[in-house]
All heavy atoms as TSV, in Angstrom:
chain	resi	resn	atom	element	x	y	z
A	1	MET	N	N	-72.288	-84.261	129.065
A	1	MET	CA	C	-71.234	-83.705	129.891
A	1	MET	C	C	-70.038	-83.330	129.021
A	1	MET	O	O	-69.709	-84.006	128.070
A	1	MET	CB	C	-70.837	-84.726	130.947
A	1	MET	CG	C	-71.949	-85.010	131.933
A	1	MET	SD	S	-71.501	-86.145	133.254
A	1	MET	CE	C	-70.127	-85.339	133.995
A	2	CYS	N	N	-69.383	-82.266	129.371
A	2	CYS	CA	C	-68.245	-81.780	128.590
A	2	CYS	C	C	-67.143	-82.820	128.427
A	2	CYS	O	O	-66.483	-82.865	127.394
A	2	CYS	CB	C	-67.657	-80.514	129.213
A	2	CYS	SG	S	-68.671	-79.047	128.936
A	3	MET	N	N	-66.957	-83.655	129.425
A	3	MET	CA	C	-65.871	-84.637	129.330
A	3	MET	C	C	-66.108	-85.639	128.222
A	3	MET	O	O	-65.165	-86.263	127.733
A	3	MET	CB	C	-65.706	-85.359	130.658
A	3	MET	CG	C	-65.148	-84.448	131.740
A	3	MET	SD	S	-64.964	-85.286	133.312
A	3	MET	CE	C	-63.637	-86.413	132.933
A	4	ASP	N	N	-67.346	-85.800	127.766
A	4	ASP	CA	C	-67.667	-86.710	126.674
A	4	ASP	C	C	-67.824	-85.983	125.349
A	4	ASP	O	O	-68.062	-86.611	124.324
A	4	ASP	CB	C	-68.965	-87.462	126.988
A	4	ASP	CG	C	-68.833	-88.341	128.218
A	4	ASP	OD1	O	-67.744	-88.917	128.405
A	4	ASP	OD2	O	-69.806	-88.447	128.984
A	5	CYS	N	N	-67.697	-84.669	125.338
A	5	CYS	CA	C	-67.910	-83.860	124.139
A	5	CYS	C	C	-66.671	-83.888	123.251
A	5	CYS	O	O	-65.542	-83.869	123.734
A	5	CYS	CB	C	-68.213	-82.418	124.548
A	5	CYS	SG	S	-68.497	-81.305	123.149
A	6	LYS	N	N	-66.873	-83.906	121.940
A	6	LYS	CA	C	-65.715	-83.935	121.048
A	6	LYS	C	C	-65.019	-82.582	120.948
A	6	LYS	O	O	-63.959	-82.489	120.359
A	6	LYS	CB	C	-66.109	-84.470	119.678
A	6	LYS	CG	C	-66.989	-83.580	118.844
A	6	LYS	CD	C	-67.391	-84.328	117.607
A	6	LYS	CE	C	-67.463	-83.444	116.395
A	6	LYS	NZ	N	-67.756	-84.228	115.186
A	7	PHE	N	N	-65.598	-81.536	121.516
A	7	PHE	CA	C	-64.965	-80.209	121.518
A	7	PHE	C	C	-64.226	-79.922	122.822
A	7	PHE	O	O	-63.764	-78.818	123.052
A	7	PHE	CB	C	-66.011	-79.113	121.284
A	7	PHE	CG	C	-66.758	-79.276	119.999
A	7	PHE	CD1	C	-68.130	-79.393	119.997
A	7	PHE	CD2	C	-66.091	-79.322	118.788
A	7	PHE	CE1	C	-68.827	-79.538	118.817
A	7	PHE	CE2	C	-66.774	-79.483	117.597
A	7	PHE	CZ	C	-68.151	-79.593	117.621
A	8	TYR	N	N	-64.125	-80.910	123.675
A	8	TYR	CA	C	-63.455	-80.791	124.970
A	8	TYR	C	C	-61.989	-81.176	124.791
A	8	TYR	O	O	-61.673	-82.146	124.117
A	8	TYR	CB	C	-64.154	-81.752	125.935
A	8	TYR	CG	C	-63.439	-82.090	127.210
A	8	TYR	CD1	C	-63.635	-81.328	128.350
A	8	TYR	CD2	C	-62.597	-83.182	127.294
A	8	TYR	CE1	C	-63.012	-81.661	129.547
A	8	TYR	CE2	C	-61.972	-83.527	128.484
A	8	TYR	CZ	C	-62.184	-82.761	129.602
A	8	TYR	OH	O	-61.567	-83.085	130.775
A	9	ASP	N	N	-61.090	-80.379	125.363
A	9	ASP	CA	C	-59.675	-80.734	125.308
A	9	ASP	C	C	-59.010	-80.327	126.610
A	9	ASP	O	O	-59.456	-79.406	127.286
A	9	ASP	CB	C	-58.990	-80.038	124.140
A	9	ASP	CG	C	-57.688	-80.700	123.751
A	9	ASP	OD1	O	-57.392	-81.812	124.234
A	9	ASP	OD2	O	-56.948	-80.103	122.952
A	10	VAL	N	N	-57.958	-81.028	126.951
A	10	VAL	CA	C	-57.185	-80.724	128.151
A	10	VAL	C	C	-55.820	-80.216	127.711
A	10	VAL	O	O	-55.153	-80.846	126.888
A	10	VAL	CB	C	-57.036	-81.973	129.047
A	10	VAL	CG1	C	-56.169	-81.664	130.252
A	10	VAL	CG2	C	-58.407	-82.471	129.480
A	11	VAL	N	N	-55.440	-79.050	128.226
A	11	VAL	CA	C	-54.152	-78.439	127.883
A	11	VAL	C	C	-53.387	-78.129	129.161
A	11	VAL	O	O	-53.956	-78.048	130.239
A	11	VAL	CB	C	-54.347	-77.145	127.053
A	11	VAL	CG1	C	-54.984	-77.453	125.718
A	11	VAL	CG2	C	-55.175	-76.124	127.797
A	12	ARG	N	N	-52.099	-77.948	129.020
A	12	ARG	CA	C	-51.251	-77.588	130.157
A	12	ARG	C	C	-51.008	-76.081	130.081
A	12	ARG	O	O	-50.561	-75.565	129.068
A	12	ARG	CB	C	-49.938	-78.360	130.087
A	12	ARG	CG	C	-49.099	-78.225	131.343
A	12	ARG	CD	C	-47.898	-79.143	131.315
A	12	ARG	NE	N	-48.242	-80.549	131.154
A	12	ARG	CZ	C	-48.599	-81.368	132.136
A	12	ARG	NH1	N	-48.687	-80.928	133.370
A	12	ARG	NH2	N	-48.875	-82.630	131.904
A	13	ASP	N	N	-51.311	-75.364	131.177
A	13	ASP	CA	C	-51.128	-73.914	131.196
A	13	ASP	C	C	-49.671	-73.550	131.493
A	13	ASP	O	O	-48.818	-74.426	131.651
A	13	ASP	CB	C	-52.097	-73.238	132.171
A	13	ASP	CG	C	-51.834	-73.581	133.631
A	13	ASP	OD1	O	-50.763	-74.142	133.952
A	13	ASP	OD2	O	-52.703	-73.251	134.460
A	14	ASN	N	N	-49.388	-72.252	131.572
A	14	ASN	CA	C	-48.025	-71.778	131.785
A	14	ASN	C	C	-47.484	-72.090	133.175
A	14	ASN	O	O	-46.302	-71.933	133.435
A	14	ASN	CB	C	-47.918	-70.277	131.510
A	14	ASN	CG	C	-48.806	-69.459	132.416
A	14	ASN	OD1	O	-49.941	-69.826	132.661
A	14	ASN	ND2	N	-48.306	-68.330	132.884
A	15	HIS	N	N	-48.347	-72.557	134.077
A	15	HIS	CA	C	-47.922	-72.964	135.417
A	15	HIS	C	C	-47.791	-74.479	135.528
A	15	HIS	O	O	-47.565	-75.002	136.614
A	15	HIS	CB	C	-48.921	-72.463	136.471
A	15	HIS	CG	C	-49.017	-70.973	136.518
A	15	HIS	ND1	N	-48.068	-70.185	137.121
A	15	HIS	CD2	C	-49.944	-70.123	136.015
A	15	HIS	CE1	C	-48.415	-68.905	136.999
A	15	HIS	NE2	N	-49.549	-68.850	136.326
A	16	GLY	N	N	-47.968	-75.170	134.403
A	16	GLY	CA	C	-47.839	-76.621	134.385
A	16	GLY	C	C	-49.075	-77.362	134.852
A	16	GLY	O	O	-49.044	-78.574	135.014
A	17	GLN	N	N	-50.178	-76.651	135.051
A	17	GLN	CA	C	-51.425	-77.262	135.505
A	17	GLN	C	C	-52.274	-77.673	134.304
A	17	GLN	O	O	-52.277	-77.003	133.265
A	17	GLN	CB	C	-52.223	-76.279	136.368
A	17	GLN	CG	C	-51.475	-75.798	137.594
A	17	GLN	CD	C	-51.185	-76.928	138.557
A	17	GLN	OE1	O	-52.046	-77.748	138.843
A	17	GLN	NE2	N	-49.964	-76.969	139.057
A	18	LEU	N	N	-53.010	-78.773	134.434
A	18	LEU	CA	C	-53.919	-79.207	133.380
A	18	LEU	C	C	-55.233	-78.448	133.492
A	18	LEU	O	O	-55.782	-78.295	134.582
A	18	LEU	CB	C	-54.168	-80.710	133.481
A	18	LEU	CG	C	-52.945	-81.583	133.246
A	18	LEU	CD1	C	-53.300	-83.044	133.449
A	18	LEU	CD2	C	-52.370	-81.363	131.861
A	19	VAL	N	N	-55.727	-77.961	132.356
A	19	VAL	CA	C	-56.955	-77.178	132.300
A	19	VAL	C	C	-57.818	-77.713	131.170
A	19	VAL	O	O	-57.331	-77.937	130.067
A	19	VAL	CB	C	-56.642	-75.681	132.041
A	19	VAL	CG1	C	-57.916	-74.867	131.953
A	19	VAL	CG2	C	-55.725	-75.134	133.103
A	20	ALA	N	N	-59.106	-77.930	131.434
A	20	ALA	CA	C	-60.046	-78.358	130.404
A	20	ALA	C	C	-60.640	-77.120	129.747
A	20	ALA	O	O	-61.075	-76.194	130.434
A	20	ALA	CB	C	-61.148	-79.210	131.017
A	21	ILE	N	N	-60.640	-77.098	128.412
A	21	ILE	CA	C	-61.199	-75.960	127.683
A	21	ILE	C	C	-62.149	-76.447	126.594
A	21	ILE	O	O	-62.095	-77.594	126.167
A	21	ILE	CB	C	-60.101	-75.081	127.045
A	21	ILE	CG1	C	-59.253	-75.891	126.065
A	21	ILE	CG2	C	-59.238	-74.428	128.107
A	21	ILE	CD1	C	-58.309	-75.036	125.232
A	22	CYS	N	N	-62.993	-75.547	126.140
A	22	CYS	CA	C	-63.938	-75.813	125.058
A	22	CYS	C	C	-63.335	-75.315	123.749
A	22	CYS	O	O	-62.799	-74.206	123.684
A	22	CYS	CB	C	-65.251	-75.091	125.335
A	22	CYS	SG	S	-66.460	-75.282	124.000
A	23	LEU	N	N	-63.427	-76.130	122.680
A	23	LEU	CA	C	-62.870	-75.764	121.390
A	23	LEU	C	C	-63.934	-75.483	120.330
A	23	LEU	O	O	-63.619	-75.371	119.154
A	23	LEU	CB	C	-61.950	-76.886	120.888
A	23	LEU	CG	C	-60.761	-77.183	121.794
A	23	LEU	CD1	C	-59.968	-78.359	121.239
A	23	LEU	CD2	C	-59.870	-75.983	121.951
A	24	CYS	N	N	-65.188	-75.328	120.739
A	24	CYS	CA	C	-66.277	-75.053	119.799
A	24	CYS	C	C	-66.457	-73.535	119.669
A	24	CYS	O	O	-66.856	-72.861	120.612
A	24	CYS	CB	C	-67.572	-75.697	120.290
A	24	CYS	SG	S	-68.965	-75.414	119.188
A	25	ARG	N	N	-66.162	-72.986	118.486
A	25	ARG	CA	C	-66.225	-71.533	118.281
A	25	ARG	C	C	-67.615	-70.953	118.524
A	25	ARG	O	O	-67.749	-69.811	118.928
A	25	ARG	CB	C	-65.790	-71.169	116.863
A	25	ARG	CG	C	-64.310	-71.291	116.647
A	25	ARG	CD	C	-63.948	-70.741	115.283
A	25	ARG	NE	N	-62.537	-70.826	115.043
A	25	ARG	CZ	C	-61.675	-69.836	115.282
A	25	ARG	NH1	N	-62.111	-68.708	115.795
A	25	ARG	NH2	N	-60.401	-69.991	115.017
A	26	GLU	N	N	-68.655	-71.720	118.246
A	26	GLU	CA	C	-70.017	-71.206	118.408
A	26	GLU	C	C	-70.458	-71.154	119.865
A	26	GLU	O	O	-71.409	-70.478	120.199
A	26	GLU	CB	C	-70.995	-72.071	117.612
A	26	GLU	CG	C	-70.880	-71.932	116.110
A	26	GLU	CD	C	-69.693	-72.679	115.515
A	26	GLU	OE1	O	-69.186	-73.618	116.160
A	26	GLU	OE2	O	-69.276	-72.313	114.413
A	27	SER	N	N	-69.778	-71.861	120.724
A	27	SER	CA	C	-70.159	-71.924	122.131
A	27	SER	C	C	-69.696	-70.686	122.895
A	27	SER	O	O	-68.634	-70.135	122.613
A	27	SER	CB	C	-69.541	-73.172	122.771
A	27	SER	OG	O	-69.789	-73.185	124.156
A	28	GLU	N	N	-70.487	-70.288	123.875
A	28	GLU	CA	C	-70.079	-69.186	124.752
A	28	GLU	C	C	-68.878	-69.591	125.596
A	28	GLU	O	O	-68.195	-68.750	126.152
A	28	GLU	CB	C	-71.239	-68.784	125.668
A	28	GLU	CG	C	-72.379	-68.137	124.937
A	28	GLU	CD	C	-73.526	-67.768	125.863
A	28	GLU	OE1	O	-73.350	-67.825	127.103
A	28	GLU	OE2	O	-74.588	-67.421	125.343
A	29	ASN	N	N	-68.608	-70.876	125.693
A	29	ASN	CA	C	-67.494	-71.392	126.482
A	29	ASN	C	C	-66.197	-71.498	125.682
A	29	ASN	O	O	-65.195	-71.976	126.211
A	29	ASN	CB	C	-67.845	-72.777	127.038
A	29	ASN	CG	C	-69.000	-72.744	127.990
A	29	ASN	OD1	O	-69.137	-71.809	128.758
A	29	ASN	ND2	N	-69.847	-73.741	127.940
A	30	PHE	N	N	-66.174	-71.073	124.419
A	30	PHE	CA	C	-65.009	-71.229	123.546
A	30	PHE	C	C	-63.741	-70.667	124.203
A	30	PHE	O	O	-63.683	-69.518	124.605
A	30	PHE	CB	C	-65.254	-70.533	122.210
A	30	PHE	CG	C	-64.103	-70.622	121.256
A	30	PHE	CD1	C	-63.643	-71.853	120.809
A	30	PHE	CD2	C	-63.476	-69.476	120.802
A	30	PHE	CE1	C	-62.587	-71.937	119.921
A	30	PHE	CE2	C	-62.417	-69.549	119.916
A	30	PHE	CZ	C	-61.968	-70.788	119.475
A	31	LEU	N	N	-62.734	-71.531	124.319
A	31	LEU	CA	C	-61.433	-71.232	124.913
A	31	LEU	C	C	-61.490	-70.852	126.393
A	31	LEU	O	O	-60.534	-70.318	126.927
A	31	LEU	CB	C	-60.685	-70.158	124.118
A	31	LEU	CG	C	-60.298	-70.558	122.699
A	31	LEU	CD1	C	-59.517	-69.432	122.044
A	31	LEU	CD2	C	-59.492	-71.848	122.669
A	32	HIS	N	N	-62.615	-71.121	127.036
A	32	HIS	CA	C	-62.744	-70.882	128.470
A	32	HIS	C	C	-62.580	-72.199	129.213
A	32	HIS	O	O	-62.886	-73.268	128.688
A	32	HIS	CB	C	-64.108	-70.283	128.817
A	32	HIS	CG	C	-64.251	-68.870	128.378
A	32	HIS	ND1	N	-64.861	-68.519	127.210
A	32	HIS	CD2	C	-63.845	-67.717	128.960
A	32	HIS	CE1	C	-64.835	-67.207	127.079
A	32	HIS	NE2	N	-64.226	-66.690	128.132
A	33	GLU	N	N	-62.116	-72.101	130.439
A	33	GLU	CA	C	-62.042	-73.288	131.285
A	33	GLU	C	C	-63.454	-73.775	131.548
A	33	GLU	O	O	-64.347	-72.971	131.809
A	33	GLU	CB	C	-61.335	-72.951	132.592
A	33	GLU	CG	C	-61.092	-74.147	133.459
A	33	GLU	CD	C	-60.254	-73.837	134.689
A	33	GLU	OE1	O	-59.726	-72.705	134.790
A	33	GLU	OE2	O	-60.134	-74.720	135.538
A	34	ILE	N	N	-63.653	-75.070	131.450
A	34	ILE	CA	C	-64.988	-75.618	131.605
A	34	ILE	C	C	-65.048	-76.606	132.759
A	34	ILE	O	O	-64.047	-77.179	133.156
A	34	ILE	CB	C	-65.478	-76.305	130.317
A	34	ILE	CG1	C	-64.464	-77.353	129.852
A	34	ILE	CG2	C	-65.747	-75.299	129.238
A	34	ILE	CD1	C	-64.910	-78.151	128.659
A	35	SER	N	N	-66.260	-76.779	133.251
A	35	SER	CA	C	-66.504	-77.781	134.278
A	35	SER	C	C	-66.886	-79.077	133.584
A	35	SER	O	O	-66.846	-79.177	132.365
A	35	SER	CB	C	-67.626	-77.312	135.201
A	35	SER	OG	O	-68.844	-77.252	134.493
A	36	VAL	N	N	-67.312	-80.085	134.319
A	36	VAL	CA	C	-67.676	-81.363	133.723
A	36	VAL	C	C	-69.088	-81.363	133.150
A	36	VAL	O	O	-69.498	-82.329	132.531
A	36	VAL	CB	C	-67.524	-82.524	134.727
A	36	VAL	CG1	C	-66.087	-82.693	135.109
A	36	VAL	CG2	C	-68.375	-82.314	135.955
A	37	ALA	N	N	-69.846	-80.275	133.328
A	37	ALA	CA	C	-71.196	-80.184	132.771
A	37	ALA	C	C	-71.194	-79.241	131.571
A	37	ALA	O	O	-70.280	-78.453	131.384
A	37	ALA	CB	C	-72.157	-79.687	133.839
A	38	PHE	N	N	-72.229	-79.300	130.750
A	38	PHE	CA	C	-72.278	-78.460	129.560
A	38	PHE	C	C	-72.523	-76.988	129.857
A	38	PHE	O	O	-72.322	-76.152	128.991
A	38	PHE	CB	C	-73.362	-78.939	128.586
A	38	PHE	CG	C	-72.881	-79.972	127.625
A	38	PHE	CD1	C	-73.579	-81.145	127.466
A	38	PHE	CD2	C	-71.736	-79.787	126.877
A	38	PHE	CE1	C	-73.156	-82.108	126.579
A	38	PHE	CE2	C	-71.302	-80.744	125.991
A	38	PHE	CZ	C	-72.013	-81.912	125.845
A	39	ASP	N	N	-72.957	-76.629	131.029
A	39	ASP	CA	C	-73.233	-75.224	131.349
A	39	ASP	C	C	-74.187	-74.594	130.337
A	39	ASP	O	O	-73.943	-73.522	129.808
A	39	ASP	CB	C	-71.936	-74.414	131.414
A	39	ASP	CG	C	-71.023	-74.879	132.527
A	39	ASP	OD1	O	-71.538	-75.354	133.550
A	39	ASP	OD2	O	-69.804	-74.775	132.370
A	40	ASN	N	N	-75.268	-75.303	130.015
A	40	ASN	CA	C	-76.281	-74.823	129.069
A	40	ASN	C	C	-75.746	-74.656	127.656
A	40	ASN	O	O	-76.196	-73.808	126.906
A	40	ASN	CB	C	-76.900	-73.504	129.548
A	40	ASN	CG	C	-77.593	-73.654	130.870
A	40	ASN	OD1	O	-78.229	-74.667	131.115
A	40	ASN	ND2	N	-77.472	-72.665	131.728
A	41	CYS	N	N	-74.770	-75.458	127.261
A	41	CYS	CA	C	-74.201	-75.382	125.915
A	41	CYS	C	C	-75.081	-76.152	124.939
A	41	CYS	O	O	-75.401	-77.320	125.178
A	41	CYS	CB	C	-72.791	-75.963	125.914
A	41	CYS	SG	S	-72.021	-75.996	124.290
A	42	ASP	N	N	-75.480	-75.510	123.839
A	42	ASP	CA	C	-76.305	-76.159	122.826
A	42	ASP	C	C	-75.469	-76.760	121.700
A	42	ASP	O	O	-76.004	-77.319	120.762
A	42	ASP	CB	C	-77.290	-75.159	122.217
A	42	ASP	CG	C	-78.319	-74.688	123.221
A	42	ASP	OD1	O	-78.670	-75.468	124.129
A	42	ASP	OD2	O	-78.778	-73.536	123.098
A	43	PHE	N	N	-74.150	-76.623	121.760
A	43	PHE	CA	C	-73.293	-77.026	120.652
A	43	PHE	C	C	-72.506	-78.292	120.938
A	43	PHE	O	O	-71.778	-78.773	120.082
A	43	PHE	CB	C	-72.325	-75.894	120.294
A	43	PHE	CG	C	-73.035	-74.638	119.901
A	43	PHE	CD1	C	-73.143	-73.591	120.800
A	43	PHE	CD2	C	-73.609	-74.506	118.657
A	43	PHE	CE1	C	-73.806	-72.432	120.451
A	43	PHE	CE2	C	-74.286	-73.352	118.304
A	43	PHE	CZ	C	-74.378	-72.308	119.197
A	44	GLY	N	N	-72.609	-78.818	122.129
A	44	GLY	CA	C	-71.852	-80.011	122.489
A	44	GLY	C	C	-72.301	-81.225	121.694
A	44	GLY	O	O	-73.489	-81.457	121.499
A	45	ILE	N	N	-71.343	-81.969	121.193
A	45	ILE	CA	C	-71.614	-83.202	120.467
A	45	ILE	C	C	-70.821	-84.299	121.155
A	45	ILE	O	O	-69.597	-84.195	121.272
A	45	ILE	CB	C	-71.189	-83.078	118.996
A	45	ILE	CG1	C	-71.985	-81.977	118.298
A	45	ILE	CG2	C	-71.354	-84.415	118.283
A	45	ILE	CD1	C	-71.519	-81.679	116.890
A	46	VAL	N	N	-71.506	-85.322	121.597
A	46	VAL	CA	C	-70.832	-86.399	122.305
A	46	VAL	C	C	-69.931	-87.136	121.337
A	46	VAL	O	O	-70.323	-87.507	120.234
A	46	VAL	CB	C	-71.849	-87.361	122.942
A	46	VAL	CG1	C	-71.148	-88.560	123.555
A	46	VAL	CG2	C	-72.665	-86.625	123.993
A	47	ASP	N	N	-68.701	-87.323	121.754
A	47	ASP	CA	C	-67.722	-88.039	120.955
A	47	ASP	C	C	-67.970	-89.528	121.122
A	47	ASP	O	O	-67.717	-90.083	122.175
A	47	ASP	CB	C	-66.312	-87.671	121.416
A	47	ASP	CG	C	-65.235	-88.315	120.582
A	47	ASP	OD1	O	-65.569	-89.000	119.593
A	47	ASP	OD2	O	-64.058	-88.140	120.912
A	48	ASP	N	N	-68.453	-90.192	120.074
A	48	ASP	CA	C	-68.760	-91.616	120.160
A	48	ASP	C	C	-67.721	-92.457	119.426
A	48	ASP	O	O	-67.979	-93.580	119.024
A	48	ASP	CB	C	-70.161	-91.906	119.636
A	48	ASP	CG	C	-70.358	-91.481	118.196
A	48	ASP	OD1	O	-69.436	-90.884	117.619
A	48	ASP	OD2	O	-71.438	-91.753	117.640
A	49	TYR	N	N	-66.537	-91.934	119.264
A	49	TYR	CA	C	-65.472	-92.658	118.565
A	49	TYR	C	C	-65.198	-94.009	119.213
A	49	TYR	O	O	-65.038	-95.007	118.530
A	49	TYR	CB	C	-64.193	-91.824	118.539
A	49	TYR	CG	C	-63.036	-92.578	117.919
A	49	TYR	CD1	C	-62.953	-92.742	116.548
A	49	TYR	CD2	C	-62.032	-93.142	118.718
A	49	TYR	CE1	C	-61.901	-93.440	115.974
A	49	TYR	CE2	C	-60.985	-93.846	118.149
A	49	TYR	CZ	C	-60.936	-93.985	116.781
A	49	TYR	OH	O	-59.904	-94.697	116.224
A	50	GLY	N	N	-65.159	-94.060	120.527
A	50	GLY	CA	C	-64.886	-95.308	121.236
A	50	GLY	C	C	-65.948	-96.358	120.954
A	50	GLY	O	O	-65.641	-97.528	120.756
A	51	GLU	N	N	-67.212	-95.939	120.889
A	51	GLU	CA	C	-68.286	-96.876	120.616
A	51	GLU	C	C	-68.195	-97.402	119.191
A	51	GLU	O	O	-68.432	-98.569	118.932
A	51	GLU	CB	C	-69.644	-96.206	120.856
A	51	GLU	CG	C	-69.908	-95.924	122.316
A	51	GLU	CD	C	-71.247	-95.243	122.523
A	51	GLU	OE1	O	-72.073	-95.260	121.596
A	51	GLU	OE2	O	-71.461	-94.694	123.616
A	52	GLU	N	N	-67.853	-96.527	118.220
A	52	GLU	CA	C	-67.725	-96.961	116.839
A	52	GLU	C	C	-66.586	-97.961	116.690
A	52	GLU	O	O	-66.696	-98.942	115.969
A	52	GLU	CB	C	-67.473	-95.762	115.922
A	52	GLU	CG	C	-68.678	-94.854	115.779
A	52	GLU	CD	C	-68.381	-93.644	114.923
A	52	GLU	OE1	O	-67.288	-93.568	114.350
A	52	GLU	OE2	O	-69.245	-92.782	114.824
A	53	ALA	N	N	-65.489	-97.725	117.381
A	53	ALA	CA	C	-64.349	-98.636	117.303
A	53	ALA	C	C	-64.712	-100.001	117.872
A	53	ALA	O	O	-64.326	-101.032	117.320
A	53	ALA	CB	C	-63.160	-98.043	118.067
A	54	GLU	N	N	-65.498	-100.022	118.969
A	54	GLU	CA	C	-65.902	-101.279	119.568
A	54	GLU	C	C	-66.845	-102.045	118.640
A	54	GLU	O	O	-66.727	-103.249	118.471
A	54	GLU	CB	C	-66.605	-101.035	120.906
A	54	GLU	CG	C	-65.656	-100.585	122.001
A	54	GLU	CD	C	-66.396	-100.248	123.285
A	54	GLU	OE1	O	-67.595	-100.562	123.374
A	54	GLU	OE2	O	-65.780	-99.663	124.175
A	55	LYS	N	N	-67.780	-101.340	117.987
A	55	LYS	CA	C	-68.716	-101.999	117.084
A	55	LYS	C	C	-67.994	-102.561	115.860
A	55	LYS	O	O	-68.344	-103.599	115.361
A	55	LYS	CB	C	-69.803	-101.018	116.644
A	55	LYS	CG	C	-70.775	-100.672	117.733
A	55	LYS	CD	C	-71.801	-99.681	117.251
A	55	LYS	CE	C	-72.722	-99.265	118.390
A	55	LYS	NZ	N	-73.654	-98.221	117.988
A	56	GLY	N	N	-66.994	-101.838	115.367
A	56	GLY	CA	C	-66.248	-102.281	114.195
A	56	GLY	C	C	-65.427	-103.522	114.485
A	56	GLY	O	O	-65.128	-104.297	113.588
A	57	GLY	N	N	-65.080	-103.746	115.737
A	57	GLY	CA	C	-64.253	-104.879	116.112
A	57	GLY	C	C	-65.048	-106.164	116.307
A	57	GLY	O	O	-64.493	-107.228	116.489
A	58	GLU	N	N	-66.361	-106.085	116.238
A	58	GLU	CA	C	-67.190	-107.287	116.470
A	58	GLU	C	C	-67.284	-108.132	115.223
A	58	GLU	O	O	-67.238	-107.745	114.144
A	58	GLU	CB	C	-68.596	-106.865	116.912
A	58	GLU	CG	C	-68.574	-106.268	118.286
A	58	GLU	CD	C	-69.966	-105.831	118.726
A	58	GLU	OE1	O	-70.933	-106.015	117.964
A	58	GLU	OE2	O	-70.082	-105.322	119.825
């Protein structure tokens, strides 16, 4: 899901609304508003930073 992808970011638009966008240049979704699913994206990489931090703390 895009919400777990490391290329997913949330920005504030000119109307003050939060918008989720894709930051992967190779993706057809690059700089487009995205939903919570990958929309057939082959470039999404799940951001596992949180899991690595938890494992390092053990």
